[in-house]
C-alpha positions as CSV (number, residue, x, y, z in Angstrom):
1,M,0.1,0.1,-0.1
2,K,1.5,3.5,-1.1
3,H,2.5,5.9,1.7
4,L,0.4,8.8,2.3
5,P,1.1,11.8,3.8
6,V,-0.3,12.2,7.2
7,F,-2.6,15.2,6.3
8,D,-4.0,13.2,3.6
9,K,-5.3,11.1,6.0
10,F,-7.0,13.4,7.8
11,P,-8.3,16.4,4.9
12,Q,-10.5,18.1,6.9
13,F,-7.7,18.9,9.2
14,A,-5.9,19.8,6.3
15,N,-8.7,22.4,5.0
16,S,-8.9,24.0,8.1
17,L,-4.9,24.3,8.1
18,E,-5.0,25.9,4.5
19,F,-8.1,28.1,5.8
20,F,-6.5,29.3,8.6
21,K,-3.0,30.2,7.2
22,K,-5.0,32.2,4.7
23,K,-6.9,34.2,7.2
24,F,-4.1,34.6,9.3
25,F,-1.1,36.0,6.4
26,C,-3.9,38.2,5.2
27,V,-4.1,40.7,7.2
28,P,-0.7,42.5,7.0
29,F,2.0,42.0,10.3
30,L,-0.4,39.9,11.8
31,A,1.9,37.0,11.9
32,A,5.4,39.2,12.8
33,F,3.5,40.9,15.6
34,N,1.7,38.1,16.8
35,T,5.0,36.0,17.4
36,L,7.0,38.5,18.3
37,T,4.6,38.4,20.8
38,V,4.6,35.2,21.8
39,L,8.3,34.8,22.4
40,M,8.4,38.1,24.6
41,L,6.0,36.4,27.2
42,V,7.6,32.8,26.1
43,C,11.3,34.5,27.4
44,L,9.4,36.8,30.7
45,S,8.1,33.3,31.7
46,L,11.6,31.5,31.4
47,Y,13.3,34.2,33.0
48,A,10.4,34.0,36.1
49,K,10.8,30.2,36.1
50,L,14.6,30.4,36.3
51,N,15.1,33.5,38.3
52,K,11.7,32.5,40.8
53,Q,10.5,36.3,39.4
54,G,7.1,35.5,39.2
55,D,5.6,38.7,41.5
56,A,8.0,40.5,39.1
57,V,6.5,39.6,36.1
58,E,2.9,39.8,37.9
59,R,3.3,43.4,38.3
60,L,4.0,44.2,34.5
61,F,0.5,42.8,34.4
62,S,-1.4,44.5,37.6
63,D,-3.3,46.9,37.2
64,P,-3.2,50.2,39.4
65,F,-6.8,49.8,41.6
66,N,-7.2,51.3,45.3
67,V,-10.2,49.5,47.5
68,W,-11.2,51.9,49.0
69,F,-10.9,54.5,46.1
70,P,-12.6,52.2,43.4
71,Y,-13.0,56.4,41.5
72,E,-8.7,56.8,41.8
73,G,-7.3,57.3,38.4
74,I,-10.1,57.0,36.2
75,L,-9.5,60.6,34.8
76,T,-5.7,59.3,34.1
77,G,-7.5,56.5,32.3
78,V,-9.9,58.7,30.3
79,S,-6.5,60.5,29.1
80,E,-5.3,57.4,28.4
81,V,-7.8,56.5,26.0
82,L,-7.9,60.0,24.5
83,W,-4.4,60.2,23.7
84,C,-4.9,56.8,21.3
85,I,-7.8,58.6,19.6
86,P,-5.6,61.1,17.3
87,V,-2.5,58.8,17.1
88,A,-4.9,55.9,15.6
89,T,-7.2,58.4,13.7
90,C,-4.0,60.1,11.9
91,A,-2.4,56.7,11.4
92,F,-5.4,55.1,9.6
93,T,-6.7,57.8,7.7
94,F,-2.9,58.8,6.7
95,G,-3.3,54.8,5.1
96,L,-5.9,55.2,3.1
97,L,-5.0,58.9,1.9
98,R,-1.5,57.5,0.6
99,Q,-3.0,54.5,-1.2
100,K,-4.0,56.9,-3.7
101,E,-2.3,60.1,-3.1
102,P,0.9,59.4,-1.2
103,R,2.6,62.6,-0.9
104,S,-0.4,65.3,-0.6
105,R,-0.4,67.9,1.8
106,S,-3.1,66.5,4.1
107,A,-1.4,63.1,4.1
108,I,1.5,64.5,4.6
109,F,0.1,66.4,7.9
110,L,-1.8,63.3,9.1
111,F,1.5,61.1,9.2
112,F,3.5,64.1,11.2
113,S,1.2,64.4,13.6
114,A,0.3,60.9,14.2
115,L,4.1,60.5,14.8
116,L,4.7,63.9,16.7
117,L,1.2,62.8,19.4
118,G,2.8,59.2,19.5
119,V,6.0,60.5,20.8
120,F,4.0,62.1,23.3
121,F,1.8,59.0,24.7
122,L,4.9,57.2,24.7
123,D,6.7,59.6,27.0
124,D,3.0,60.6,29.0
125,R,2.4,57.3,29.5
126,F,6.0,55.7,30.0
127,R,7.3,58.6,31.6
128,I,9.9,58.8,28.9
129,T,10.9,62.2,30.6
130,L,11.2,61.4,34.3
131,I,13.6,58.2,33.9
132,L,15.7,60.4,31.4
133,S,15.4,63.2,34.6
134,R,16.5,60.3,36.7
135,L,19.9,59.4,34.7
136,G,20.8,63.7,34.7
137,I,19.2,65.3,31.6
138,S,17.9,68.5,32.3
139,I,13.8,68.5,32.1
140,K,14.1,72.3,30.9
141,F,16.5,70.8,28.0
142,I,13.0,68.1,27.2
143,Y,11.2,70.2,26.7
144,L,12.7,72.4,24.8
145,C,13.6,70.0,22.5
146,Y,9.0,68.8,22.6
147,G,9.0,72.7,22.1
148,T,11.5,73.2,19.3
149,A,9.6,70.0,17.7
150,V,6.0,71.6,18.0
151,F,7.5,74.9,16.5
152,L,8.5,73.0,13.5
153,Y,5.6,71.5,13.2
154,G,3.4,74.1,13.2
155,V,6.0,76.6,11.1
156,Q,6.4,73.0,8.5
157,F,2.2,73.3,7.8
158,W,0.5,76.4,8.9
159,R,-0.5,76.6,5.4
160,Y,-2.7,73.8,5.8
161,I,-3.8,74.3,9.2
162,K,-4.8,77.8,8.4
163,T,-7.7,75.8,6.0
164,T,-8.6,73.7,8.8
165,P,-10.9,75.1,11.9
166,Y,-7.9,75.0,14.1
167,L,-8.9,76.7,17.2
168,P,-8.6,73.4,19.2
169,L,-6.0,72.4,17.7
170,V,-3.9,75.5,18.9
171,L,-5.8,75.4,22.3
172,A,-5.1,72.0,22.9
173,F,-1.2,72.7,22.6
174,L,-1.4,75.9,24.6
175,L,-2.9,73.8,27.3
176,F,-0.3,71.6,26.9
177,A,2.8,73.7,27.5
178,I,0.6,75.1,31.2
179,S,0.3,71.4,31.7
180,R,3.5,70.8,31.1
181,F,5.5,73.3,32.8
182,E,3.3,73.1,36.4
183,D,5.8,70.6,36.8
184,L,8.5,73.3,36.8
185,F,6.9,75.0,39.8
186,E,6.2,73.6,43.3
187,S,1.7,74.5,44.3
188,Q,1.2,74.0,48.0
189,S,-2.0,73.0,47.2
190,L,-2.5,69.5,45.9
191,G,-6.0,70.2,44.5
192,V,-4.8,73.7,42.5
193,H,-2.0,71.1,41.1
194,A,-3.9,68.5,39.6
195,M,-6.2,71.1,37.7
196,L,-3.3,72.7,36.4
197,E,-1.6,69.7,35.6
198,D,-3.4,67.0,35.0
199,G,-6.9,68.9,34.2
200,T,-5.2,71.1,31.7
201,K,-3.7,68.0,30.2
202,L,-7.7,66.6,30.0
203,L,-9.3,69.1,28.5
204,A,-6.2,69.5,26.0
205,L,-6.6,65.5,24.7
206,L,-10.5,66.6,24.6
207,N,-9.8,69.4,22.3
208,L,-6.8,67.4,19.8
209,A,-9.4,64.2,19.4
210,L,-12.0,66.4,18.0
211,Y,-9.9,68.4,15.7
212,F,-8.4,65.1,14.6
213,L,-11.9,63.1,14.2
214,H,-13.2,66.1,12.3
215,I,-9.8,66.7,10.1
216,C,-9.4,62.9,9.4
217,H,-13.4,62.1,8.3
218,Q,-13.3,65.6,6.1
219,E,-10.6,64.0,4.4
220,I,-12.2,61.0,3.6
221,W,-15.1,62.0,3.0
222,R,-13.3,64.3,0.2
223,D,-11.2,61.2,-1.0
224,L,-14.4,59.0,-1.3
225,R,-16.5,61.6,-3.0
226,P,-14.9,61.6,-6.8
227,R,-15.0,57.9,-6.3
228,E,-19.2,58.3,-6.0
229,K,-19.5,60.5,-8.7
230,R,-18.5,57.4,-11.2
């Protein structure tokens, strides 16, 4: 009797495997990012097992929760959600626009907006400025770098920004400046400090999210209208 491959003996399994592979690899970067994430988790598991550091790994996934004050940090969580909205929206819209006009002004504007806001989000979420200051780098120097980046961003795209309802964008960056410079001064009142630092940041993120949602909606709609006329 002729030898058959093992998958030929189970045609349903072979078809299911082929279907799974087709669906899995049709999404860009899905396989790569899943593989990298699994490898990272495996390495963390091995490290915890070999060094008996299970509690250290557990801290990486722990939620900041205070049973006595369940509302603690709720506005910080809202701010983090608002951070993600303009970054994801700009990146997604840029991906759509670049398929038709890769070098259009709006596509380039949204790309650098996503890049700049993404850097700010990573800094805010992972406390990069605080870590760098602990390493001896001046906070004023870091803020100078960020301020320069915002200035160059504004100069480069001002002509495009003027064609949009830019008041929320300008207001957002002014509120961000108030929030960041609050770190340089000591306030005697914790409530005043929270409002000047975190309250202004929350308001800035709200304006930023609404501005870019509006801009991205307009750009996508403008890109779709010529196709509807065909």
